[in-house]
ZAMARFI-154450 format. One record per residue (C-alpha): x, y, z. Coordinates in steps of 0.05 Angstrom, whole numbers, padded with zeros to 5 digits, always signed. Each point is the difference from the previous one (the first is absolute). Last residue first. Layout:
# ZAMARFI-154450
XYZ
...
This chain:
# ZAMARFI-154450
-00400+00246-00440
+00075-00014+00009
+00030+00061-00030
+00075-00006-00016
+00060+00036+00033
+00071+00024-00014
+00046+00041+00048
+00071+00022-00019
+00058+00001+00041
+00058+00051+00011
+00066+00001+00032
+00040+00047+00045
+00003-00031+00072
-00057-00051-00009
-00059+00010-00050
-00033+00068-00019
-00062-00010-00039
-00023+00001-00069
-00072-00019-00015
-00026+00060+00040
-00058-00015+00043
-00066+00039-00009
-00034+00008+00067
-00067-00031+00017
+00015-00023+00066
+00006-00072-00017
+00052+00018-00054
-00020+00020-00071
+00041-00018-00060
-00023+00039-00063
+00002-00045-00058
+00068-00002-00040
+00028+00018+00067
+00036+00070+00009
+00065+00024-00010
+00015+00061+00051
+00067-00024+00029
+00045+00035-00052
+00075-00019+00012
+00038+00024+00061
-00017-00063+00034
+00045-00038-00043
-00010-00035-00068
+00048-00054-00029
-00030-00057+00040
-00068+00020-00021
+00014-00028-00069
+00009-00068+00028
-00004-00001+00076
-00062+00003+00046
-00073-00012-00022
-00055+00003+00058
-00061-00040-00013
-00077+00012+00010
-00062-00038-00003
-00064+00041-00001
-00070+00007+00034
-00049-00061-00006
+00010-00022+00073
+00051-00053-00020
+00040+00054-00038
+00005+00039+00066
+00058+00048-00010
+00052-00040+00038
+00065+00036-00020
+00023+00037+00065
+00064+00036-00012
+00039+00023+00064
+00060+00049+00009
-00025+00062-00038
-00075-00020+00005
-00044-00034-00051
-00061-00036+00025
-00039-00024-00059
-00062-00026+00029
-00012+00016+00078
-00056-00057+00004
+00043-00047-00038
+00054+00001+00056
+00031-00071-00014
+00058+00021-00044
+00071+00024+00014
+00061+00034-00025
+00046+00026+00056
+00053+00050-00013
+00067+00018+00039
+00026+00064+00030
+00071+00008+00029
+00015+00004+00071
+00026+00039+00056
-00062+00035+00022
-00025+00070-00003
-00036+00046+00051
+00065+00007+00042
+00038+00030-00060
+00068-00033-00014
-00012-00057-00050
+00069-00026-00029
-00031-00070-00011
-00049+00025-00046
-00061+00050+00016
-00055-00048+00013
-00056+00040+00029
-00044-00009-00060
+00006-00077+00005
-00033-00002+00072
-00062+00041-00022
-00003-00042-00064
-00004-00062+00043
-00056+00029+00046
-00045+00016-00058
+00015-00066-00031
-00025-00030+00067
-00069+00033-00012
-00016+00028+00070
-00059-00029+00037
-00054-00038-00037
-00010-00031-00067
+00002-00068+00028
+00062-00048-00001
+00025+00028+00066
+00069+00003+00036
+00004+00025+00068
+00030+00064+00023
-00055+00013+00055
-00022+00057-00049
-00012-00051-00053
+00047-00012-00062
-00027-00012-00064
-00006-00043-00062
+00039-00065+00020
-00024-00066-00030
+00060-00040-00028
+00058+00032+00032
-00038+00005+00066
-00021-00075-00002
+00072-00020-00013
+00028+00035+00063
+00068+00022-00005
-00014+00068-00028
-00037+00020+00062
+00061-00013+00044
+00043+00052-00038
+00068-00031+00003
+00002-00048-00058
-00033+00034-00057
+00024+00069+00016
+00066-00030+00016
+00008-00023-00068
-00009+00070-00026
+00050+00023+00047
+00051-00053-00021
-00014+00016-00076
+00008+00075+00016
+00068-00014+00035
+00024-00042-00058
-00017+00058-00049
+00029+00052+00042
+00066-00036+00011
+00006-00010-00078
-00011+00077-00009
+00052+00018+00054
+00055-00044-00024
+00013-00070+00024
+00056-00012+00052
-00052-00016+00057
-00035-00053-00038
+00037-00063+00033
-00022+00026+00072
-00072+00002-00016
-00031+00069+00007
-00042+00014+00061
-00071+00023-00014
-00012+00075+00004
-00053+00020+00052
-00071+00022+00000
-00024-00035-00065
+00001-00066+00035
-00042+00022+00061
+00023-00026+00066
+00041+00065+00015
-00060+00040-00004
-00008+00050-00056
-00065-00023-00026
-00033+00000+00070
-00016-00067+00028
-00057-00047-00002
-00016+00020-00073
+00064-00047-00016
+00031+00032-00062
+00003-00007-00074
-00064-00038-00003
-00023-00055-00050
-00060-00008-00046
-00054-00042-00033
+00033-00042-00053
+00073+00017+00004
+00052+00027-00046
+00057+00037+00033
+00046+00048-00043
+00068+00031+00011
+00013-00013-00076
+00065-00032+00009
-00024-00037+00064
-00066-00030-00032
-00035-00031+00062
-00057-00046-00013
-00051-00018+00058
-00048-00058+00018
+00038-00047-00047
-00028-00043-00056
+00029-00066-00001
-00064-00032+00028
-00041+00026-00062
+00048-00029-00051
-00002-00067+00039
-00073+00000-00002
+00002+00012-00073
+00048-00056-00015
-00047-00046+00042
-00056+00020-00045
-00055+00047+00023
-00074-00029+00009
-00002-00014+00077
+00030+00067+00018
-00045+00040-00049
-00060-00035+00026
+00021+00010+00074
+00012+00076-00015
-00067+00006-00027
-00035-00039+00052
-00003-00076+00013
+00015+00012+00073
+00000+00070+00029
+00052+00007+00050
-00017+00039+00062
+00024-00057+00048
+00050-00049-00029
-00036-00059-00034
+00027-00065+00039
-00059+00006+00049
-00040-00026-00060
+00045-00066-00003
-00005-00011+00073
-00079+00002-00005
-00002-00050-00050
-00050-00050+00034
-00026+00057+00041
-00031+00035-00060
-00049+00043+00037
+00035+00062+00026
+00058+00003-00044
-00042-00016-00060
-00048+00058+00021
+00059+00046+00002
+00021-00022-00069
-00069+00018-00027
+00003+00068+00034
+00070+00016-00031
-00024-00026-00070
-00056+00048-00001
-00043-00014-00063
-00043-00062+00013
-00058-00011-00044
-00007-00073-00011
+00051-00003-00055
+00047+00035+00044
-00009-00051+00052
+00021-00054-00053
+00059+00036-00017
+00020+00005+00073
-00011-00073+00007
+00048-00015-00059
+00052+00046+00029
-00007-00033+00067
+00007-00067-00030
+00063+00016-00041
+00033+00030+00065
-00017-00060+00039
+00029-00051-00050
+00062+00040-00009
+00014+00008+00074
-00009-00075+00015
+00069-00005+00025
+00033+00068+00003
+00039+00027-00064
-00061+00024-00034
-00017+00043+00060
+00071+00030-00004
-00003+00012-00078
-00070+00035+00011
+00028+00043+00057
+00062+00019-00046
-00050+00021-00055
-00043+00037+00047
+00059+00041+00027
+00028+00017-00065
-00068+00024-00027
-00008+00043+00067
+00067+00031-00015
-00016+00019-00070
-00059+00036+00029
+00045+00038+00048
+00048+00015-00058
+00063-00033-00010
+00060+00038-00032
+00012-00011-00074
+00051-00015-00052
-00031-00037-00063
+00022-00072-00005
-00027-00002-00072
-00041-00062+00011
-00019+00021+00066
-00021+00070-00014
-00041-00024-00068
-00034-00060+00037
-00017+00043+00062
-00030+00055-00042
-00042-00055-00038
-00019-00035+00064
-00023+00064+00029
-00042+00019-00063
-00034-00066+00002
-00022+00016+00073
-00024+00069-00021
+00025+00055+00049
+00005-00004+00074
+00057-00047-00001
+00066+00000-00037
+00061+00045-00012
-00003+00035+00067
+00071+00020-00001
+00042+00062-00017
+00017-00032-00067
+00066+00009-00042
+00013-00011-00074
+00070+00012-00027
+00001+00019-00070
+00050-00024-00053
-00024-00069-00023
-00071+00009+00030
-00014+00062-00041
-00056+00040+00029
-00028+00050-00052
-00028+00043+00059
-00069-00001-00029
+00005-00075-00013
+00021-00015+00071
-00062+00038+00022
-00046-00034-00046
+00029-00069+00024
-00015+00019+00074
-00067+00024-00020
-00015-00069-00033
+00027-00036+00064
-00034+00035+00055
+00021-00057+00050
+00009+00051+00058
+00052+00043-00039
+00028+00043+00054
+00047+00055-00028
+00051-00016-00053
+00075+00018+00003
+00034+00003-00073
+00074+00004+00004
+00030+00018-00071
+00060-00020-00042
+00036+00038-00056
+00018+00061+00035
+00026-00035+00063
+00001+00039+00062
-00055-00032+00038
+00014-00069-00025
-00030-00038+00060
+00019-00075-00005
+00067+00018-00037
+00011+00058+00052
-00008-00049+00062
-00065-00020+00035
-00003-00021+00072
-00055-00048+00024
-00028-00004+00069
-00042-00032+00054
-00021-00063-00032
-00062-00025+00039
-00027-00070-00004
-00062+00021+00031
-00031-00070+00012
+00056-00017+00049
-00027-00067+00030
-00065+00006+00047
-00002-00015+00075
+00042+00060+00021
-00059+00049-00001
-00017+00073-00016
-00053+00010-00049
-00029+00065+00030
+00027+00047-00052
+00000-00024-00071
+00065-00017-00034
+00023-00055+00044
+00043+00006+00066
+00026-00056+00043
+00028-00036-00061
+00036-00064+00019
+00078+00005-00004
+00033-00014-00070
+00029-00061-00037
-00041-00006-00062
-00076-00009-00005
-00018-00060-00040
+00070-00037+00002
+00021+00023+00068
-00069-00029+00023
+00010-00065-00035
+00068-00002+00036
-00034+00008+00068
-00057-00053-00017
+00055-00050-00019
+00040+00016+00065
-00061-00008+00043
-00017-00069-00035
+00074-00023+00011
-00006+00017+00076
-00069-00036+00001
+00030-00061-00033
+00061+00002+00047
-00044-00001+00060
-00047-00053-00024
+00053-00055-00008
+00021-00017-00065
-00008-00077-00022
């Protein structure tokens, strides 16, 4: 007969292996998506994937027979999404579809499930949005609870009790959960397993509960950021910074203020190849060396920079895109001589999240969230294809089929500058 100590050791080993099976081998999460949820008592619900790099085949910017279609925030607006793809004449066999995140939630629940099914079944390239992140966290939490003895029974019972409370007029699930935490002493430890500021049985929970295992895997595989070196482009949901606002843009700490060292095995390359490698290294440094860009919450939520240099998700302070473009306009190549310039080459950011600004088209940043979920528009940027043959010297005065109005009432040209010398075309549909 086994002694108690080996039995306990074996039990601990089994629990550890089960944890690896459900959550993978990684440290516990001390920072979840919503501020204020800081604890070491929970597993890693965030399951962040930091970066994905796209190659020319995955982002055919210069291919006249293929296009890149980048779509703004969808938020489960499935019918409008379908109309936008039809307007662009999207061809899944040749076009590359990319999302800037927030594919689900806020819109109709059924629409969210349809969008998720389409995106996952076609393995559409996308970055995570803040709402996508909440769905991931809820699904990981649900699986964690189910893995605990008695967890499935408690969650099923809690769900039924909430439905009963709704039939009796309850409509605030957060208030209802607070009452359960206060009075349901028998299950108090279970209620405490809900992280603070999470809304149980809300929209994000329902999507998380209903989606398939394959859809969950698809969501978890979405990175926070995409880097496209050959196009000198970043794709994020909310934003990134080109420099740390704590220091002047020309400070030695800043990635754009100095030329990165060229690897030894590249010293014999010609000048153009060296520049290409150095640009890639400098762009990578923007992602890794600007501290604000290494915080997942910032990438998912950032809208502005306050006077104390902190990041905010509110419409306060200086819009991050304004600071980004200010930095990029100072880039004058690696041979820069003037004190006002920086030894760098400019790169483009494509993003969503800022519906209150609508289409936000600047020289080095392109905001595509035009507020479809608020009954405004859904927008997309098309690159490559016929546009690959056109340069910035071509006519840039083409207009939308319908007038495109940005948040300030200005008419936006459908053809825009993109990257060093390319062009892109904007499309939109009305979401009323």
